[in-house]
N, C-alpha and C positions, 0 to 999 in steps of 0.2 A: 504494500500500500504506500501511498505518498503522504504519510503522516508527517506533520511538522512538529518539531520539539522546540518549545520556547524556554530558553534558559536565561535567568536573570542573575547577573553577578555585578555587584556594586551598582553602577549606573549604566551598564551595558546590556543590550539585548541581542541575542544571537538566534537566528532562525536557521535550522539545519535539518537535513534528512539523511546525512551521511557523516561518517567520522573523518577526522583529519588528524594528521600528525606532522611533526617537524622531521624532515628527511635529512637535514644537514646539521651537524653539531655546531655550536658557537665556536668561533676561532679563539683558542686559548693562547695564541701567540701575540695577542694584542695587549701590550702592557704600557701603562702610562705611569710615570713616576714624577711627582710634583715636589720640587725643592724650592726654597725661597728665591734662588737666583735662576734656576733652570727647570724647564719641563722636558722630560725625555719621553719619546714615543718610540716603541719598538714594535715593528710589524714587518714580517717577511713579505717580499713581493708587492710592496705598496707602490702605486702609481702617483698618488697625490694625497695630501693631508690638508684638512681644513679644521679650524677651530671656530666654533660658532657660540655667541653668547645666548643667554636665555631670551633675548628679544629677537633672535633670528638673524642677527647681523654677523656676517663673516668677518672675523677680526684677524684671521691668519689663513693664508692660502699659499701652498707651496707644492711644487712637483717634487716627488720623493726620488732621491738618487741612491739612497742606502737604507738598510733596514732599521737603523737607529738614528732618529732625528732629534736634535736638541734645539729647543726654542727658548730664548730669553724670557724669563717670567716677569714681564712688566704689566701683567693683568691685574686689575683691581680685584678685591675679594669678591667671590661669587661662584656660581655654578656655570660650567661650560660643557659643550659637547664637542668631542673630537671625532671627526669623520675621516675614515681611511677609504680610499677607492683603490681597488685592485681588479683589473680587468673590467668586467661588467657588473661587479658586485661592490657594495658599500657596507662598511662596518662602522658602528658608532659606539662610543663609550662616554659616559658622563664622568667628569672630574670636578673637583672643587679647589679653589685657591683661597687659602685662609691667611690673613695678614694679622 
């Protein structure tokens, strides 16, 4: 039959009549280290790196030439998203700068 299942979780509603799963594991090689003077991002086979603030403004954008990228930590205190592009995929990770 074509029964629909309505699932409520927090403020999200999902209508489905099939099961889904995640086929690919999260990349565990994506490591961000935040120090007072420097932010280090380690990711194998990265094409580019972006850092986006919580307002959606890109504050850092660079083509990656090596797996370990060091960025001067001149950011104000807050939460940021680091986006790594590799091939046709993008990986993102949240990090915080505390002053």
